[in-house]
C-alpha positions as CSV (number, residue, x, y, z in Angstrom):
1,M,0.0,0.0,0.0
2,T,1.5,3.3,-1.2
3,N,1.8,5.9,1.5
4,R,-0.3,9.0,0.5
5,K,0.3,12.6,1.4
6,I,-3.1,14.2,2.2
7,L,-4.2,17.6,3.3
8,V,-7.8,17.9,4.6
9,T,-9.8,20.9,5.7
10,S,-13.3,21.4,7.0
11,A,-15.3,24.7,6.7
12,L,-14.3,27.5,9.0
13,P,-16.7,28.3,11.9
14,Y,-17.5,31.9,12.2
15,A,-15.9,33.6,15.2
16,N,-19.1,35.2,16.4
17,G,-21.0,32.3,18.0
18,D,-20.7,28.9,19.7
19,I,-20.0,25.5,18.2
20,H,-23.3,23.6,17.8
21,L,-24.5,20.2,16.5
22,G,-24.4,21.5,12.9
23,H,-20.7,22.3,13.2
24,L,-20.1,19.0,14.9
25,M,-21.7,16.9,12.2
26,E,-19.2,18.3,9.6
27,A,-16.2,18.1,12.0
28,I,-17.0,14.5,12.9
29,Q,-17.5,13.5,9.3
30,T,-14.2,15.0,8.4
31,D,-12.4,13.6,11.5
32,I,-13.6,10.0,10.8
33,W,-12.2,10.2,7.3
34,V,-8.9,11.7,8.5
35,R,-8.6,9.1,11.3
36,F,-9.2,6.3,8.8
37,Q,-6.4,7.6,6.6
38,R,-4.0,7.7,9.5
39,L,-5.1,4.3,10.7
40,R,-4.0,3.1,7.2
41,D,-0.6,4.7,7.9
42,H,-1.1,7.6,5.4
43,D,0.3,11.0,6.1
44,C,-2.9,12.9,6.6
45,V,-2.8,16.5,7.9
46,Y,-6.1,18.1,9.1
47,V,-6.2,21.9,9.4
48,C,-9.0,24.4,10.2
49,A,-9.3,27.9,11.5
50,D,-11.9,30.5,12.8
51,D,-13.4,32.7,10.1
52,A,-12.7,36.0,12.0
53,H,-13.6,38.9,9.7
54,G,-16.6,40.9,8.6
55,T,-19.1,43.5,9.6
56,A,-20.9,41.1,11.9
57,I,-17.7,40.6,14.0
58,M,-17.2,44.4,14.1
59,L,-20.8,45.1,15.2
60,S,-20.8,42.3,17.8
61,A,-17.6,43.5,19.4
62,E,-18.9,47.1,19.4
63,A,-22.1,45.9,21.1
64,R,-20.0,44.1,23.8
65,Q,-17.7,47.2,24.1
66,I,-14.6,45.1,23.4
67,S,-12.2,45.1,20.6
68,A,-12.8,42.8,17.6
69,E,-9.4,41.1,18.4
70,T,-10.5,40.3,21.9
71,L,-13.8,38.9,20.6
72,I,-12.2,36.6,18.1
73,D,-9.4,35.5,20.5
74,E,-12.0,34.5,23.2
75,T,-14.1,32.7,20.6
76,Q,-11.2,30.8,19.2
77,K,-10.3,29.4,22.6
78,R,-13.9,28.3,23.1
79,H,-14.2,26.7,19.7
80,K,-11.0,24.7,20.1
81,A,-12.1,23.5,23.5
82,D,-15.4,22.4,22.1
83,Y,-13.8,20.5,19.2
84,D,-11.3,18.9,21.6
85,G,-14.2,17.6,23.7
86,F,-15.4,15.7,20.7
87,S,-11.9,14.3,19.8
88,I,-11.7,16.3,16.6
89,S,-8.0,15.7,15.7
90,F,-6.9,19.0,14.1
91,D,-3.2,19.2,13.4
92,N,-3.6,23.0,13.4
93,F,-6.5,25.2,14.4
94,H,-5.7,28.8,13.4
95,S,-7.5,32.1,12.6
96,T,-8.1,34.0,9.4
97,H,-7.0,37.1,11.3
98,S,-3.3,36.0,11.1
99,D,-0.1,37.2,9.6
100,E,0.0,34.2,7.3
101,N,-3.5,34.9,6.0
102,K,-2.7,38.6,5.5
103,L,0.4,37.9,3.4
104,L,-1.3,35.2,1.3
105,S,-4.4,37.3,0.7
106,E,-2.3,40.2,-0.5
107,K,-0.1,38.0,-2.6
108,I,-3.1,36.3,-4.3
109,Y,-4.9,39.7,-4.8
110,I,-1.8,41.2,-6.4
111,A,-1.4,38.2,-8.7
112,L,-5.0,38.4,-9.7
113,E,-4.6,42.1,-10.5
114,K,-1.5,41.6,-12.6
115,K,-3.3,38.9,-14.6
116,G,-6.1,41.4,-15.4
117,H,-8.7,39.5,-13.3
118,I,-9.6,42.4,-11.0
119,I,-12.1,45.0,-12.4
120,K,-12.8,48.3,-10.6
121,R,-16.0,50.2,-11.0
122,D,-18.4,52.5,-9.1
123,I,-21.5,51.1,-7.6
124,K,-24.4,52.6,-5.7
125,Q,-25.1,51.3,-2.2
126,L,-27.4,52.3,0.7
127,F,-25.4,54.2,3.3
128,D,-26.2,54.7,7.0
129,S,-25.1,58.2,7.7
130,E,-25.5,57.8,11.5
131,K,-23.2,54.8,11.6
132,N,-21.1,56.0,8.7
133,L,-21.5,52.5,7.2
134,F,-22.5,51.1,3.8
135,L,-25.2,48.6,4.4
136,A,-25.3,45.0,3.3
137,D,-28.8,43.8,2.2
138,R,-29.5,42.1,5.6
139,Y,-29.0,45.4,7.4
140,V,-31.8,47.1,5.5
141,V,-35.6,46.6,6.1
142,G,-38.6,48.3,4.6
143,T,-41.8,47.8,2.6
144,C,-41.7,45.4,-0.3
145,P,-42.0,47.4,-3.6
146,K,-44.1,44.6,-5.2
147,C,-46.7,43.5,-2.6
148,H,-46.2,46.2,0.0
149,A,-45.5,43.8,2.9
150,E,-43.8,45.6,5.7
151,N,-40.6,44.8,7.5
152,Q,-38.9,43.0,4.6
153,Y,-35.1,42.7,4.2
154,G,-33.1,44.4,1.4
155,D,-32.8,41.5,-1.1
156,N,-36.1,39.6,-1.2
157,C,-39.6,39.6,0.2
158,E,-40.6,36.7,2.4
159,V,-44.3,37.3,1.7
160,C,-44.5,37.4,-2.1
161,G,-41.0,35.9,-2.9
162,S,-40.0,38.9,-5.1
163,T,-36.3,39.8,-5.4
164,Y,-35.3,43.5,-5.7
165,D,-32.5,45.9,-5.2
166,P,-32.4,47.3,-1.6
167,A,-32.7,50.8,-3.0
168,D,-36.2,49.8,-4.2
169,L,-37.5,49.2,-0.7
170,I,-40.2,51.7,0.4
171,N,-39.5,53.5,3.6
172,A,-36.2,51.7,4.0
173,R,-34.5,51.8,7.4
174,S,-31.1,50.7,8.7
175,T,-31.5,47.8,11.2
176,I,-28.4,49.0,12.9
177,S,-29.3,52.6,13.7
178,G,-32.9,53.0,12.5
179,A,-31.8,55.8,10.2
180,E,-33.2,56.2,6.6
181,P,-30.3,55.1,4.4
182,K,-29.3,57.1,1.3
183,L,-27.8,55.9,-2.0
184,K,-24.1,56.7,-2.2
185,N,-21.4,56.0,-4.8
186,S,-18.4,53.9,-4.0
187,E,-15.6,52.3,-6.0
188,H,-15.6,48.5,-5.6
189,F,-13.2,45.8,-6.8
190,F,-14.5,42.7,-8.6
191,F,-13.0,39.3,-9.4
192,D,-13.7,38.7,-13.1
193,L,-15.1,35.2,-12.7
194,P,-16.7,35.0,-16.2
195,Q,-13.1,34.6,-17.7
196,F,-13.0,31.2,-16.0
197,K,-16.3,29.8,-17.3
198,S,-14.8,27.3,-19.7
199,M,-12.2,26.0,-17.2
200,L,-14.9,25.6,-14.5
201,Q,-17.2,23.7,-16.9
202,Q,-14.5,21.2,-17.4
203,W,-13.2,21.0,-13.8
204,T,-16.7,20.6,-12.2
205,R,-17.2,17.6,-14.5
206,S,-13.8,16.0,-13.8
207,G,-14.9,13.8,-11.0
208,T,-13.8,16.3,-8.4
209,L,-17.4,16.9,-7.1
210,Q,-20.3,14.8,-6.2
211,E,-22.7,14.3,-9.1
212,A,-25.5,16.2,-7.5
213,V,-23.2,19.2,-6.8
214,A,-21.8,19.1,-10.4
215,N,-25.4,19.0,-11.8
216,K,-26.3,22.1,-9.7
217,L,-23.3,24.0,-10.8
218,S,-24.0,23.2,-14.4
219,E,-27.3,25.1,-14.0
220,W,-25.3,28.2,-13.0
221,L,-22.5,27.6,-15.6
222,D,-25.1,27.3,-18.4
223,H,-25.8,31.0,-17.8
224,D,-23.6,34.0,-17.7
225,L,-21.5,34.2,-14.6
226,K,-21.3,37.5,-12.8
227,Q,-18.2,39.3,-11.6
228,W,-17.7,38.8,-7.9
229,D,-17.5,41.8,-5.6
230,I,-14.5,41.2,-3.4
231,S,-14.2,44.6,-1.6
232,R,-15.9,46.4,1.2
233,D,-15.6,49.9,2.5
234,A,-14.4,51.1,5.8
235,P,-15.3,50.7,8.6
236,Y,-14.8,46.9,8.3
237,F,-12.9,44.4,10.3
238,G,-10.5,42.6,8.0
239,F,-7.5,43.1,5.8
240,E,-7.0,46.4,3.9
241,I,-6.5,45.9,0.2
242,P,-3.0,46.8,-0.9
243,N,-2.7,50.4,-2.3
244,A,-6.4,51.0,-1.7
245,P,-6.9,53.0,1.5
246,D,-10.2,52.3,3.3
247,K,-10.9,49.4,1.1
248,Y,-11.0,45.9,2.7
249,F,-11.1,42.3,1.4
250,Y,-14.6,40.9,1.6
251,V,-14.6,38.2,4.2
252,W,-15.3,35.4,1.6
253,L,-12.1,36.3,-0.2
254,D,-9.7,35.6,2.7
255,A,-11.8,32.9,4.4
256,P,-10.8,30.0,2.0
257,I,-7.3,31.4,1.9
258,G,-7.4,30.7,5.6
259,Y,-7.0,27.0,4.7
260,M,-3.7,27.8,3.2
261,A,-2.7,30.1,6.0
262,S,-3.5,27.5,8.7
263,F,-1.4,24.9,6.8
264,K,1.4,27.5,6.4
265,N,1.3,28.1,10.1
266,F,1.5,24.3,10.7
267,C,4.5,24.1,8.3
268,S,6.4,26.7,10.4
269,K,6.1,24.3,13.4
270,Q,6.6,21.0,11.6
271,E,8.8,19.6,8.8
272,Y,6.3,20.0,6.0
273,Q,6.8,22.1,2.8
274,F,4.0,24.5,1.9
275,D,4.7,24.4,-1.8
276,E,4.5,20.6,-1.9
277,Y,0.8,20.8,-1.1
278,W,-0.2,24.1,-2.8
279,D,2.1,25.0,-5.7
280,Q,0.5,24.1,-9.0
281,E,3.8,22.6,-10.4
282,K,5.1,21.0,-7.2
283,S,2.0,19.4,-5.8
284,G,1.7,16.4,-8.1
285,G,2.3,13.9,-5.3
286,T,-0.1,15.3,-2.7
287,E,-3.9,15.4,-2.3
288,L,-6.2,18.2,-1.1
289,Y,-9.7,17.7,0.2
290,H,-12.3,20.2,1.4
291,F,-15.3,19.0,3.5
292,I,-18.1,21.7,3.4
293,G,-21.8,22.2,3.8
294,K,-24.0,22.3,0.6
295,D,-24.9,26.0,1.4
296,I,-21.4,27.2,0.6
297,V,-20.8,25.2,-2.6
298,N,-20.6,28.2,-4.9
299,F,-17.7,29.7,-2.9
300,H,-15.7,26.5,-2.9
301,T,-16.4,25.3,-6.4
302,L,-16.5,28.5,-8.5
303,F,-14.7,31.4,-6.9
304,W,-12.1,29.4,-5.0
305,P,-10.8,27.2,-7.8
306,A,-10.8,30.1,-10.3
307,M,-8.7,32.2,-7.9
308,L,-6.3,29.3,-7.4
309,H,-6.0,28.5,-11.1
310,S,-5.3,32.2,-11.9
311,T,-2.6,32.6,-9.4
312,G,-0.6,29.4,-9.9
313,Y,-1.9,27.4,-6.9
314,R,-3.2,23.8,-7.2
315,M,-7.0,23.2,-7.1
316,P,-8.6,20.7,-4.7
317,T,-8.4,17.0,-5.5
318,A,-12.1,16.9,-4.4
319,V,-14.7,19.0,-2.6
320,F,-17.0,16.9,-0.4
321,A,-20.4,18.6,0.4
322,H,-22.9,17.4,2.9
323,G,-26.5,18.2,3.8
324,F,-27.9,19.9,6.9
325,L,-28.5,18.4,10.3
326,T,-32.1,18.3,11.5
327,V,-33.2,17.2,14.9
328,D,-36.3,15.1,15.4
329,G,-37.3,15.8,11.8
330,T,-37.1,19.6,11.9
331,K,-34.6,22.4,11.7
332,M,-32.7,23.0,14.9
333,S,-34.7,25.2,17.2
334,K,-33.9,27.0,20.4
335,S,-37.5,27.0,21.5
336,R,-37.8,23.2,21.1
337,G,-34.5,22.7,22.8
338,T,-32.9,21.2,19.7
339,F,-30.4,24.0,19.0
340,V,-27.8,22.2,21.1
341,K,-24.4,23.8,21.7
342,A,-21.3,21.6,22.0
343,R,-20.5,22.6,25.6
344,D,-24.1,21.9,26.7
345,Y,-24.0,18.5,25.1
346,L,-20.7,17.7,26.9
347,E,-22.2,18.5,30.3
348,H,-24.8,15.7,29.9
349,L,-23.7,13.1,27.3
350,D,-20.6,11.1,26.2
351,P,-19.3,12.6,22.9
352,E,-18.6,9.1,21.6
353,Y,-22.4,8.6,21.5
354,L,-22.7,11.4,19.0
355,R,-19.7,10.4,17.0
356,Y,-21.1,6.8,16.6
357,Y,-24.6,7.9,15.8
358,L,-23.6,10.3,13.1
359,G,-21.1,7.9,11.8
360,A,-23.8,5.3,11.5
361,K,-26.0,7.7,9.4
362,L,-23.5,9.6,7.3
363,S,-23.1,8.8,3.6
364,S,-21.3,10.4,0.6
365,G,-24.5,12.2,-0.5
366,I,-25.8,15.7,0.2
367,D,-29.1,14.7,1.7
368,D,-30.0,16.2,5.1
369,L,-29.3,14.0,8.1
370,D,-31.8,13.7,11.0
371,L,-30.8,13.2,14.6
372,N,-33.8,11.5,16.1
373,F,-33.4,11.4,19.9
374,E,-35.2,8.1,20.5
375,D,-33.3,6.4,17.7
376,F,-30.1,8.0,19.1
377,V,-30.6,6.3,22.4
378,F,-31.6,3.0,20.9
379,R,-28.8,2.8,18.4
380,V,-26.1,3.6,20.9
381,N,-27.3,1.2,23.4
382,S,-28.0,-1.6,20.9
383,D,-24.8,-1.3,19.0
384,L,-22.0,0.2,21.1
385,V,-23.1,-1.2,24.4
386,G,-25.2,-4.3,23.5
387,K,-23.1,-5.6,20.6
388,I,-19.6,-4.3,20.9
389,A,-18.7,-3.6,24.6
390,N,-20.8,-6.7,25.6
391,I,-18.4,-9.0,23.8
392,A,-15.5,-8.0,26.1
393,S,-17.6,-7.8,29.2
394,R,-18.9,-11.4,28.7
395,C,-15.4,-12.9,28.3
396,A,-12.7,-10.8,29.9
397,G,-13.5,-11.6,33.5
398,F,-12.9,-15.3,32.9
399,V,-9.5,-14.6,31.3
400,T,-8.4,-12.8,34.4
401,K,-10.0,-15.1,37.0
402,N,-9.4,-18.5,35.4
403,F,-6.2,-18.0,33.4
404,D,-4.3,-15.2,35.2
405,G,-5.0,-12.7,32.5
406,F,-3.3,-14.7,29.7
407,L,-4.8,-15.6,26.4
408,S,-4.4,-19.1,25.0
409,G,-1.8,-20.1,22.4
410,Q,-4.5,-21.2,20.0
411,L,-8.0,-20.2,18.7
412,D,-11.1,-22.2,19.0
413,N,-12.6,-20.9,15.7
414,P,-9.9,-19.7,13.3
415,A,-12.6,-19.5,10.6
416,L,-14.5,-16.8,12.5
417,I,-11.4,-14.7,12.9
418,S,-10.6,-15.2,9.2
419,E,-14.1,-14.1,8.2
420,L,-13.7,-10.9,10.2
421,Q,-10.3,-10.2,8.7
422,S,-11.4,-10.8,5.2
423,A,-14.0,-7.9,5.5
424,S,-11.2,-5.4,5.8
425,H,-11.1,-4.4,2.1
426,E,-14.8,-3.9,1.9
427,I,-14.9,-1.8,5.1
428,A,-11.9,0.2,4.0
429,D,-13.6,1.0,0.7
430,F,-16.7,2.2,2.5
431,Y,-14.6,4.5,4.7
432,E,-12.6,5.8,1.7
433,Q,-15.8,6.7,-0.2
434,R,-17.3,8.3,2.9
435,E,-20.0,5.7,3.1
436,F,-19.7,5.5,6.8
437,N,-23.2,4.2,7.3
438,K,-22.4,1.2,5.1
439,A,-19.2,0.6,7.0
440,I,-21.0,0.6,10.4
441,R,-23.7,-1.8,9.1
442,R,-21.1,-4.2,7.9
443,I,-19.2,-4.0,11.2
444,M,-22.3,-4.6,13.2
445,S,-23.2,-7.6,11.1
446,L,-19.9,-9.0,12.0
447,A,-20.5,-8.2,15.7
448,D,-23.8,-10.1,15.5
449,K,-21.8,-13.2,14.3
450,V,-19.3,-12.8,17.2
451,N,-22.1,-12.5,19.7
452,Q,-23.9,-15.6,18.2
453,Y,-20.6,-17.5,18.5
454,I,-20.4,-16.6,22.2
455,N,-24.1,-17.5,22.8
456,D,-23.4,-20.9,21.2
457,K,-20.3,-21.6,23.1
458,Q,-21.6,-20.3,26.5
459,P,-18.3,-19.7,28.2
460,W,-20.0,-19.1,31.5
461,V,-21.3,-22.7,31.4
462,L,-17.9,-24.0,30.3
463,A,-16.3,-22.1,33.2
464,K,-18.8,-23.6,35.7
465,N,-18.1,-27.1,34.5
466,D,-14.3,-26.9,34.1
467,P,-12.9,-23.5,35.0
468,K,-9.4,-24.3,33.7
469,S,-10.3,-26.2,30.5
470,Q,-8.4,-25.6,27.3
471,N,-11.6,-25.4,25.4
472,L,-12.8,-22.5,27.6
473,H,-9.4,-20.8,27.2
474,N,-9.5,-21.1,23.4
475,V,-13.1,-19.8,23.2
476,L,-12.2,-16.8,25.3
477,T,-9.1,-16.1,23.2
478,T,-11.2,-16.3,20.0
479,S,-13.8,-13.9,21.4
480,V,-11.1,-11.4,22.6
481,N,-9.4,-11.5,19.2
482,A,-12.7,-11.0,17.4
483,F,-13.5,-8.0,19.7
484,R,-10.1,-6.5,18.9
485,I,-10.7,-6.6,15.1
486,L,-14.1,-5.0,15.5
487,I,-12.5,-2.2,17.6
488,I,-9.9,-1.6,14.8
489,Y,-12.7,-1.2,12.3
490,L,-14.5,1.2,14.7
491,K,-11.5,3.2,15.8
492,P,-12.0,6.1,13.3
493,V,-15.5,6.6,14.7
494,V,-15.0,6.1,18.5
495,P,-11.3,6.8,19.2
496,V,-11.7,7.2,23.0
497,L,-13.3,3.8,23.2
498,A,-10.5,2.4,21.1
499,E,-7.9,3.9,23.5
500,K,-9.6,2.1,26.4
501,V,-9.5,-1.2,24.6
502,E,-5.8,-0.7,23.8
503,T,-5.2,-0.2,27.5
504,F,-7.3,-3.3,28.3
505,L,-5.4,-5.4,25.7
506,S,-2.1,-3.9,26.8
507,V,-1.1,-3.2,23.2
508,R,0.4,-0.2,21.3
509,P,-2.1,2.0,19.4
510,L,-3.9,-0.3,16.9
511,S,-3.5,0.3,13.2
512,W,-5.3,-1.2,10.1
513,N,-2.3,-3.5,9.6
514,D,-3.0,-5.2,12.9
515,I,-6.2,-6.7,11.5
516,D,-4.3,-9.7,10.0
517,D,-2.6,-10.5,13.3
518,V,-3.9,-12.4,16.3
519,L,-3.1,-12.1,20.0
520,L,-1.9,-15.5,21.5
521,N,-0.2,-16.2,24.7
522,K,-0.6,-12.6,25.6
523,K,-1.3,-11.1,29.0
524,I,-4.2,-8.6,29.1
525,N,-5.2,-6.2,31.8
526,I,-8.2,-6.4,34.1
527,F,-11.3,-5.4,32.2
528,K,-13.0,-2.1,33.1
529,P,-16.4,-0.9,31.7
530,L,-15.8,0.7,28.4
531,I,-19.0,2.7,27.8
532,L,-22.2,3.3,29.8
533,R,-25.7,2.8,28.6
534,M,-27.3,6.0,27.3
535,E,-30.3,7.2,29.3
536,M,-33.2,9.1,27.8
537,K,-33.3,11.2,30.9
538,S,-30.0,12.7,30.0
539,I,-31.4,13.8,26.6
540,E,-34.4,15.2,28.4
541,T,-32.2,17.2,30.8
542,L,-30.2,18.5,27.9
543,I,-33.3,19.6,26.0
544,L,-34.7,21.3,29.1
545,Q,-31.5,23.2,29.6
546,T,-31.5,24.3,25.9
547,K,-35.1,25.3,25.6
548,T,-37.4,27.6,27.6
549,S,-41.0,26.4,27.7
550,E,-44.0,28.6,28.5
551,D,-44.5,26.6,31.7
552,V,-40.9,27.3,32.8
553,M,-41.4,31.0,32.0
554,K,-44.6,31.2,34.1
555,D,-42.8,29.5,36.9
556,T,-39.9,31.9,36.5
557,I,-41.7,35.2,36.4
558,G,-44.9,34.6,38.3
559,D,-48.5,34.4,37.0
560,S,-48.9,38.2,37.5
561,I,-46.8,39.0,34.5
562,T,-49.1,37.3,32.1
563,S,-52.3,38.4,33.9
564,N,-54.4,41.5,33.5
565,E,-54.9,41.5,37.3
566,E,-52.3,42.8,39.7
567,P,-51.8,41.1,43.1
568,K,-53.9,42.9,45.7
569,N,-50.7,43.7,47.6
570,K,-47.7,43.9,45.3
571,L,-45.4,43.0,48.1
572,E,-47.2,39.8,48.7
573,A,-46.6,38.4,45.2
574,E,-45.3,34.8,45.3
575,E,-41.6,34.7,45.9
576,I,-39.2,33.1,43.4
577,D,-35.7,32.1,44.1
578,L,-32.6,33.3,42.2
579,K,-32.3,30.2,40.0
580,H,-35.8,30.9,38.6
581,F,-34.9,34.5,37.9
582,Q,-31.7,33.6,36.2
583,K,-33.6,31.5,33.6
584,M,-34.9,34.8,32.1
585,D,-32.8,36.1,29.1
586,L,-33.3,39.8,29.4
587,R,-32.0,41.7,26.4
588,V,-31.8,45.3,25.2
589,A,-33.8,45.6,22.0
590,E,-34.3,48.5,19.5
591,I,-37.8,49.2,18.3
592,I,-37.4,49.4,14.5
593,D,-41.1,49.6,13.7
594,A,-44.4,50.0,15.5
595,K,-48.0,50.1,14.4
596,H,-51.6,49.7,15.5
597,V,-53.1,46.3,15.4
598,S,-56.4,46.2,13.5
599,G,-59.2,45.0,15.8
600,A,-57.2,45.2,19.0
601,D,-58.1,47.8,21.7
602,K,-54.8,47.6,23.7
603,L,-52.1,46.2,21.5
604,L,-49.3,47.7,19.4
605,E,-47.3,45.5,17.1
606,L,-43.6,46.1,17.7
607,K,-40.7,45.0,15.4
608,L,-37.6,44.7,17.6
609,S,-33.9,44.3,16.7
610,L,-31.8,42.3,19.1
611,G,-28.5,43.0,17.3
612,I,-26.4,40.7,15.1
613,D,-26.2,36.9,15.3
614,E,-23.1,34.7,14.7
615,H,-23.9,34.5,11.0
616,G,-24.1,38.3,10.6
617,E,-27.9,38.3,10.4
618,V,-30.0,40.8,12.2
619,L,-32.0,39.2,15.0
620,T,-35.6,40.5,14.9
621,R,-38.6,39.7,17.0
622,T,-42.3,40.6,16.5
623,V,-44.0,41.4,19.9
624,F,-47.6,42.3,20.6
625,S,-47.6,44.6,23.6
626,G,-50.6,46.1,25.5
627,I,-49.2,49.7,25.6
628,K,-51.5,51.3,23.0
629,S,-53.2,53.6,25.5
630,A,-49.8,55.2,26.5
631,Y,-47.9,55.4,23.2
632,Q,-48.3,56.5,19.6
633,P,-46.5,54.0,17.4
634,E,-44.4,56.6,15.6
635,T,-42.9,57.9,18.9
636,L,-41.4,54.4,19.6
637,I,-39.3,53.9,16.5
638,G,-35.6,54.0,17.3
639,R,-36.1,53.7,21.0
640,L,-34.3,51.1,23.1
641,T,-36.3,48.9,25.6
642,V,-35.9,45.6,27.4
643,I,-37.3,42.2,26.2
644,I,-37.7,38.8,27.7
645,A,-36.0,37.1,24.8
646,N,-36.5,33.5,25.7
647,L,-40.2,33.5,26.3
648,K,-41.9,30.9,24.2
649,P,-43.7,32.4,21.2
650,R,-47.4,32.8,21.8
651,K,-50.0,32.4,19.0
652,M,-52.7,35.2,19.1
653,K,-55.6,35.9,16.8
654,F,-53.5,38.8,15.4
655,G,-50.3,36.8,14.8
656,V,-47.4,35.3,16.8
657,S,-45.8,37.2,19.6
658,E,-42.2,36.3,20.0
659,G,-41.3,37.7,23.4
660,M,-42.4,40.3,25.9
661,V,-41.3,43.9,26.4
662,L,-41.1,45.1,30.0
663,A,-43.1,48.0,31.3
664,A,-44.4,49.4,34.6
665,G,-47.3,51.5,35.8
666,P,-50.9,51.3,36.9
667,G,-52.3,51.3,33.3
668,D,-54.1,53.6,30.8
669,K,-51.8,56.6,30.1
670,E,-49.5,55.6,32.9
671,I,-47.5,52.8,31.3
672,W,-43.8,53.3,31.0
673,L,-41.5,51.0,28.9
674,L,-38.3,50.1,30.5
675,Q,-35.5,52.0,28.9
676,P,-31.8,51.2,29.4
677,D,-29.3,53.9,30.1
678,S,-27.4,55.7,27.3
679,G,-24.6,53.6,25.9
680,A,-26.7,50.4,25.8
681,K,-26.8,48.6,22.5
682,A,-29.3,46.3,20.9
683,G,-28.6,42.7,21.8
684,M,-26.8,43.4,25.1
685,R,-27.8,40.9,27.8
686,I,-29.0,42.4,31.1
687,T,-27.2,40.8,34.1
């Protein structure tokens, strides 16, 4: 078997939020493939980094009143700790805000410019004069110019489905400041992607991509490609474009270059040559693979390879896209408790459970994968505990007790061991092709045969009849050897479990080549439990921690807050303890729109901004509030207030209310919205 030199990357998590189950699915898929390559003694390097640039980072840091550098440094440490918790075996986890990435981004840009692949021209954009900031589409809301639906974002209408230019919005407003944006000219720099259409048509059909991805790309390539805007105006957190003051690289230009930068940083610490993996002429003996989600295919299979091709760098050997992760059949949801963060999971469940379950369901396709909690518990307990760990637990004690911990010098059933060994080529091919679900099914079918062998031989009966018999010793040795082979097959998926088995067997780290060997006349250690049964109550506790139900909120804040009646004596309202109060997520919110509710005597409909999320999207909530008697809608726009952000949405006859704004007063004209002090920003948490 020829030793391969492989470089692998997975998509860069954005440095403005926590690692969640969606990130973990991709990281686990990549890590299983990487660990399999290493198990086969290939030289496989796995690098990643935080995607640390963009307007969203800048605004988030500003809202927290810290520097962007502090924000991304803190986030990187959390991300790395979360990935470590799930045994993601990065050789290097870097940041796009690095010296290596800056130098490479500038070098690539200058090369593109010299080749004539950078075009400069003026464009008109909406500009927020209060924030002194050009606004991306997601930072503009207004009335749809087609159907006149209100509170629509700057690129498309969620009501009628129309697409339009943000300048076409009626009564457009900045979601950042609430100001009315104005059109303003600015010179922007474009990567001339259409020049690469012919090359991309050939490359995307070269076997580099999954067929479904190649088919989707052909739909785009059959039409005229557009030039790609790669610049942004100051203020912007990122790298300034050479010889272009106040112009910055758009985050998606330097993000994929972050793969190169992370590897370059790795090379500075290890004996690896950067050009051997990235130079177009010197990289013939190496392989490069990207694992990504299907939502970012265009960046990795159009812009990225065209940039590499233009500037003399090698293009990927393959780009592997995957689908989205759903939980219990639906999109991950905070209100249902299924938007699970990595660190919350680690508080309640063994990470090997998730690695195994996802491994048992992942394939080479781009279909979405569902994490069904009931199936999760059943599959882990049935397979890992019932079929795999059970083999060792049924036999190991007899080896220690009856034979001083030594295996026999011969097998009872060499044919069974031979059958397990002969499956190695088939299982290896499944792993190589990323058909992990097929690999797991084959491994478990072999585990069934081993368990049936143990059931037939009944070593507990043999031990009772003749504790020191050679027959018993040979049966136990056969079972332990079968168990060892199964663990080698599973090692890419459950590495921590494999380490425990290596300790139990008193052997060096197992490799794929060890499959053809057998352990005879070998002393093994005392067996210790390898993995515990998974309990549904642990899942329930995790969900409860993640979500906030209406019942919990009522318990937290008292019935009076949802009632039209006040307690007869306000000081006699039922007491709550601190842990109940701490369940409330109180946030500063900006009222970006307010209007009367037709048919409602007391309600105003408020559109609230809670700042920017980790993906750079504006977080908005619609809340129906009984403050109509005290406020005219137009007087509220642009005002800051306080919202209970984790209150379960409530369906009303007028629509869905997604939270509750806080107010005080006896009623009628005497109602006062809570208003934070000056300096507060939308999205700040109140502590």
